C-alpha positions, 0 to 999 in steps of 0.5 A: 478494457477495465483494470484496477490501479493499486497504491502501496504507502508506507507509514512511518512512526511520525505518521509520515506517508510515503507512496512506496509504489503504483502497480495494477496487480494486487500480488505485487503490491501484497509482495512489496508491502510484505517485505517493506513492513520488515524495514526499519521506520515503517510502522504499518504498509496500507494497500490502496484500490482505486474506486471506479470514480477515482478515490482511493480505498484501503483494501488491506493493512499491515501492522509491524508486530 
């Protein structure tokens, strides 16, 4: 069985990145990212997907407007 892993990372104003959550659901990752971008301290939220070779690739990025 093949499943995908998604990571949601928050980027702070000073460039520091925090892992917010790991999930196997892209819809859950999107919901969390949309909620976290509204919080103080984060200027961007990136959603990564783990590739078959174990690397992470950014599939979506939200910027604070």
